[in-house]
KOLFI-60366 format. One record per residue: y, z, x of N, C-alpha, C in turn; residue in three letters. Coordinates in steps of 0.2 Angstrom, whole numbers, plus 5000, padded with zeros to 4 digits. Each point is the difference from the previous one (the first is absolute). Layout:
<pts>
YZXYZXYZXALA...
</pts>
This chain:
<pts>
497349455168499350004996500349944994MET499549955000500249944996499750024993ASN500249964995499950004993499350024999HIS499649965002499250015001499850095001SER500250025005499950065002500350064996ASP500649984997500350044995499650014995ASP499749944996499650014994499350035001SER499849995005499250035003500350095001LEU500550015002500250075001500150044993MET500349944996500250044993499450014995ARG499549945001499550024996499550055003ASP500050005006499550065003500350074998ALA500750014999500250074998500050004993LEU500149974996499949994992499250015000LEU499549985003499250014999500050085002ALA500250025005500050075001500450044995VAL500549984998500350044996499650014993TYR499849944998499649994993499550055000ARG499550025006499550035001500250075000LEU500550015003500350085001500250034993ALA500449944996500350034994499450004995TYR499649974999499549994996499550075000ARG499850015006499550045003500250075001HIS500650015001500350055003500750034996LEU500549964999500550034997500050014992VAL499749934997499950014994499650054997ARG499450005002499650074998500350065001PRO500450015005500350065002500650024993LEU500349945000500550004994499950014994THR499449984999499550014993499750064998PHE500250055005499750064999500650034997THR500749985000500450024996500249974994MET500250034994500149964994500649955001ASP500149964996500549955001500750025002ALA500150054996500750024999500250035006GLN499650055003499950045005500149955007THR499749955000499949965006500749955000ALA500249984994500749975000500650045002HIS499950074998500550045001500050025009SER499449995003500050015007500349945003ARG499949944997500249935003500750005001THR500450034994500749995000500250055005MET499750075002500250035005500049965007ASP499549975001499849955007500649955000ALA500249984994500549955000500750025002LEU500150064998500650045002500150005007CYS499450025004500050015007500149925003TYR499749974997499949925004500749974998PHE500450004995500749994998500450025007ASP499950055003500450035006499749975007GLU499349984999499749985006499749944999HIS500449945001499749944997499749955006THR499850035006499949955006499249994999GLU499750054998499249994999499949954995LEU500350004994499849964994500449925001VAL500650005005500149945002499549965004GLU499850035005499549975005499449984996THR499850054995499349974997500149954996VAL500750004996500149924996500249965007HIS500149995003500049945005499349985003ARG499550055001499449985003499549994995LEU500250014992499549994995500249954995THR500749985000500149964994500249935002PHE499849954996500349935003500449984995ARG500549965002500449964995499849944998GLU500150004992500049954997500449994995VAL500649955003500650004995499849984994PRO500450024995499949984993500650024996THR500249944997500650024996499749994992ARG500450064998499850024992500750044998SER500149974994500550044996500650005003GLY500249955004500749985002500050055006GLY499350035004500150045006499549965005VAL500250015006499749975007499650075002GLU499449994998499550065003499649995006LEU499950055003499649995007499249994997LYS499850024995499350004998500050004993SER499549974996500050004992499850074997PRO499950055004499850064998500550065000LEU500150014996500650064999499750064997MET500350065002499850074998500450004993LEU499550014995500450014993500450084999ALA500549994995500450064998499550054998ALA500250065001499650064998499850035007GLY500149985005499650055005500650025004PHE500549965002500650035003500750014994VAL499850044998500550024992500450055002LYS499950045003500450075001499850064995GLY500450065002499750064996500450004993ALA499850044997500350014993500550065000GLY500549994997500650054998500150014992PHE500250074999500350014993500649964999THR500650005005500649994998500249955006THR500549964999500349955006500350055005GLU500450054997500250055005499650035005ALA499450024997499450035005499849955004GLU499949934999499849965003500549975006ALA500650004997500649995006500050055006LEU500050064996500050065005499450005006ALA499449984998499550005004500149945006ALA500249954996500349935006500450045005VAL500650034997500550025005499950065004ARG499350044998499750055005499649965006ALA499949945000499649975004499350004998GLY499750004994499350004999499949944999GLN499349985001499749944998499849984994ASN500449984995499849994993499649944998ILE499849955006499749954999499549995005ILE499450045000499650005005499749935001PRO499949975006499849925002500549965000GLY500750024999500549944999500049975007TRP499950035006500149965007499349985002ARG499550054999499350005003499649954997SER499949984993499749964997500249935001MET500649985000500249935002499949985007PRO500050065005499849995007499349985001ALA499750034995499149995001499849944996LEU500349994994499649964995500549935000VAL500649995002500449954998500450024993GLY500149944996500350014994499850054996ALA500450054997499950064996500649984993VAL499850024995500350014993500150065000GLU500650045000500350064999500150024992PHE499750064998500150024994499350014995GLY500150014995500649984996500550054999SER500649984999500550045000500349994994PHE500250064995500450004995500650035000THR500549984996500750015001500250085001ARG499650044997500050075001499350035003TYR500150055003499350035003499450024995PRO499449995002499550024994499550055005ARG499750054997499650055004499249964998MET500049964996499549974998499450044996GLY499449994999499650054995499550055004ASN500150054997499750075004499249994999PRO499850045005499350015001499649955004GLY499449984999499749965005500149934996VAL500249965005500449934998499649935004VAL499550025004499849955005499350015001LEU499549944998499450015000499749945004TRP499350005002499749945003499449994998ARG499749944999499349984997499749965006ASP499650025006499849985005499549954998ALA499650004994499449964998500349944998THR500749994999500349954997500649975005THR500150045006500549995003500650004996ARG500250054996500650004996500450065000SER500750014999500250055000500350004993THR500350064999500350024992500650055001GLN500649994998500650055000500349994993ASN500250075000500650004994500650065004ARG500249965005500650045004500650004996ILE500249954995500550004994500649995004GLY500149945006500649995002500450055005LEU499650055002500450055005500349985005LYS500750005000500549985005500550035001ASN500550005005500550045002500649974995PRO499949954997500649964997500449945004GLY500349964997500349945003500650025006ALA500450034997500550035004499850035006VAL499550055000499850055006499649965004ALA499649964997499649945005500549955003ALA500549984997500449965002500450035006ALA500250075000500550035005499550015004GLU499450025000499450025007499949935003PHE500049964996499849935004500649975004LEU500550004997500749985003500250035006ALA499750055003500250045006499449995004ALA499649954998499549995005499849935003ARG499749995006500049935001499449984996PRO500149954996499549964995499549955003LEU499549994998499549955002500449934999PRO499649945004500449944998499949974993GLU499350014997499849984994499850054996ILE500250024995499750064996500349984993PHE499850024995500250004992500050074998GLY500449994994500250054996499849994993ILE499650064997499850004994500450034995ASN500349974995500450054995499650014993ILE499850064997499749994994500550024995ALA499849974994500350024994500150074999VAL500250054999500150074999499750004993SER499450054999499750024996500450054995PRO499950004993500350054997500649984996GLY500349925001500650004997499749944995ILE500450014994500049974994500549944999THR500550015003500649975000500049945004ASP500049934998499849965005500849985003LEU500550014999500650005005500050055004ALA499850065000500050055005499349975005GLN499449994996499549985006500249955004GLU500449954997500349945005500550035005HIS500450044998500650035005499650035005GLN499550054999499750045005499749955005GLU499749944997499649965005500649965005ALA500549984998500649985004500250055003VAL500250064999500050055004499650025005GLU499449995000499550025005500149955005ALA500149924998500149965005500750015004VAL500550014997500650025002500050055005ASP499750054999499950055004499849995007ALA499549965001499949955007500549975002PHE500149944995500649965003500650035004LEU500350054995500650025002500050045006SER499350035002500150035008499749965005ARG500049934999499849965005499249995001GLY499650034995499449995001499749934996VAL499949955005499949934996499349995002ARG499550014995499349985003499849934999PRO499549965002499849945000499949964992ALA499950064996499849984992500250084998TRP500249984993499850074996499549974994PHE499550054999499750004995500050034994THR500149984993500250034994499250024997LEU499850065000499450024997500150024993ASN499849954995500050014993499450034997ILE499550035004499350014999499750065001SER500350045001499750085003499650024994CYS499350005001499550044995500050085001PRO500450045004499850065001500550054997ASN500549984996500550044997499750014992THR500350034996499850014994500449954995GLU500349945004500349964995499549935000ASP500049964995499649944999500349955005ASP499749995006500449955004500049924997PRO499649994995500049934997500649994996GLY500550064997500649984998500549975004ASN499950005007500549985004499749925003HIS499549984996499849945003500149954993GLN500450014996500149954993500549955004THR500049944998500549945001500750035001GLU500350024994500650015000500350065005THR499750054999500150065005500049985007GLN499449965002499949995006500649945003THR500249964995500549955004500750045000ARG500250044996500650035001499950055006GLU499650045001499850045005500249975007LEU499549935001499949975005500749965003VAL500449974993500749985002500450045003ARG500150074996500450045004499950035007GLN499450005001499850025007500249945005VAL499849944999500049955004500949985001ILE500450024995500750005001500350055004ASN499750055002500150045005499649985008ARG499749965001499650005006500349965006LEU500649974998500449975007499449965003GLU499749954995499649955002499350025004LYS500050075000499250025002499549994996LEU499349985002499549984995499950054996PRO499749994993499850064995499349984999LEU499550055002499449994996499950044995TRP499549994995499950044994499350025000VAL499850065000499350044999499950004994LYS499349974997499750004992499450035000ILE499850024994499450035000499449964999SER499450035000499449954999499850004993PRO500350024996499650024992500449944994ASN500449965003500249964996499549944997LEU500349964995499649954999500249925004ALA499649964999500249945005500749964996GLU500150024994500549964998500650055003SER500150065001500650055001500149985008GLN499550005004500149975006500449955002TYR499749944995500549935001500650014997ALA500050054995500950014998500450045004THR499750045005500450045004500149965006LEU499649945002500049975006500549954999LEU500349964992500449964998500750055001ARG500050064998500650045001500250015008VAL499550015003500250025008500249925002PHE499749964998500249925004500849994997ALA500150014994500749994997500550055004ASP499850065001500550045002500150015008GLU499549965004500150005008499650045002GLY499650034998499550065003499749965005VAL499850025006499749965006499150015000GLN499950064997499250015002499850054992ALA499549994998499550044996499550045005VAL500050074999499650045003499350014994VAL499349995000499649994997499550045002ALA499850065000500250044994500250085003THR500250034995500150075001499350034999ASN499950075000499350034997499950004993THR499450014998499750004992499950064998ARG500350034996500050074997499249994998PRO499650065001499550034997500050085001GLU499450024996500050085001499750015007LEU500450055002499750035008499650054999SER499650025006499550064999500350064996PRO500650015000500350064998500249994990ALA499749944999500149984993500849994998ALA500349975005500849994999500049925002THR500549974997500249925002500250005007THR499749965005500249985005499749925002ALA500549995006500049935002499349985005GLY499749964997499449975004500249955005VAL499849995007500349975004499349985006ALA500049945004499449995004499549964997GLY499550025001499249964998500049984992GLY500250064996499949994992500549954997ARG500750005005500449964996500049935003LEU499649985005500149945004500049944995HIS499450004997499849934996500650004994GLN500150054999500549994994500849975002GLN500150035005500749985004499949925002ALA499449995003500049925001500049964994VAL499750024995500149954994500750004999GLN500350065000500850004999500449945004VAL499750005005500449965006499849924997VAL499349994999499949934997500349994993ARG500150044996500349984995500949985000TRP500250045005500649995002500149945004LEU499549985004500149945005500049944994ALA499550014995499949944996500749994996ASP500250054997500849994998500449975004ALA500150025005500449985006499949925001ARG499449985000499949945001500149954995LYS499850034994500249964994500749994998GLN500450055002500749994999500449975005HIS499750015007500549995006500450065001GLY499850064999500450055002500150025008TYR500550025003500050015007500050075002SER499650044995500050075002499350015004VAL500250035006499250035005499750044996ASP499350005001499550064997499850045006ILE500150065000499750055005499550044998ILE499450005002499450034996499950075003GLY499850054995500150075002499450034995CYS499550035004499450014997499350015003GLY499850055004499349995003499949965005GLY500749995004499949965007499850045005VAL499350005002499850055005499549955005GLN499949934999499749965005500249934999THR499849975004500349935001499849964994ALA499450014998499849974993500450024995PRO500250075000500450014994500849985000ASP500149995006500749965002499949934998TYR499449965001499949934999500049994993GLU499750064995500049994994500749994997ASP500550035002500849994998500249945002PHE499949995007500349935002499749944997ARG499349994997499849954997500250004993ARG500250054997500250024993500849974999SER500350015006500849974999500550045004GLY499750075004500550045002500149975007ALA500750005003500249985006500050065004SER500050074998500050065004499650054997ALA499850055003499750074996500350055002VAL499950064996500250075002499450044999GLN499950065004499450045000500350075000TYR499550044999500150064999499450055000TRP499549994996499350045001499649985007SER500249945002499749985006500250065005ALA500550035001500150055004499650055000LEU499650024995499650064999499449985003ILE499849954997499249965002499949965007TYR500549985002500049965007500650035005GLU500450054998500450025005500749975001GLY500450035005500749994999499949925004PRO499649975003499949935002499649954996LEU500050034993499649954996500249944999ALA500749985001500349945000499949955006ALA499950045006499849975005499349975000ALA499650044997499349994999499949934996LEU500450004994499949944995500349955004ILE500550005005500249945003499549985004LEU499750045005499649985004499349974997ARG499750034994499549974996500249934998GLU500550004998500349934996499949955006LYS500350025007499949945004499349995003MET499650044999499350005003499549974996THR500150014993499449994995500449954996VAL499549945000500249944996500050024993PRO500549974996500250034993499649954996CYS499850044994499649954995500449974996LYS499949934998500449974995499750014993ASN
</pts>
């Protein structure tokens, strides 16, 4: 079969998939609340982590390679799955998390099946120590705006247990690891130490991702994430992490709620310290349906995230910085993707698209991008 035949088959399969997902799978999924649907998805990922033949075949038949260099990484596609999906279970203590790993439990559902299905995935966020996250309902969707909202609160097994789990398994060729600043810490020296220890947990066990992302912008804890995005604190934190990375690229994920001048300052810090890419942006904190603060993603975040990318690109051009920009926020269609690319992003990350377009969302975007002329 030649390249033209492959392309025709891929387009036909994706057209069938799109109809099936939009008219059958999504309506069925939306009969469940968002949190229940997410929980059942995690159960399915545990199964497919052990049986990857199907997802590998689906990837081969539906994804096209679009080689892209961004953030010091050679990617097979400009679309990556953002952190927050393959992040792992929560635990109360490190000992409990390590016991689960040593008992053979899958503490990071999707670690194998999601990269096999969609390509590059950013695992995490992981904090130095495990977190149970926030109690109660923590995930919502708003179908009218194709948005999601969460206050999961950095639920994760902790860096040591996550590293031990991943070190014992065959890892994908290209993946990232997202390290979050530990919430609840007021001592800056301890905060920096825990971020460095989280990185060391992976590297010391031989887990070497294609990149690390430092998340200084989680809106779903009880702390003010803006405190982590001042010039002095960011510079010292980034410097200490980069010193431990053994030349691996560092990306930094920032929030959508800063002023244009603050983004320019952060970009200068990143350029000075050798950060390879900035991920713009994390979710935006708003009141949830439960009247609690939760991070908005998807359609309601898109234009704001694009504006942040535009500001960063303007500052980069003005000062000649060499930091790449990775867009994140409401990438669900080819026009969404092009919004970021035209504004200065070299690649994008997505999450909410999984809910509204399904597991092959990135393949659909690439297909649409290749077949629909872009507007200037």
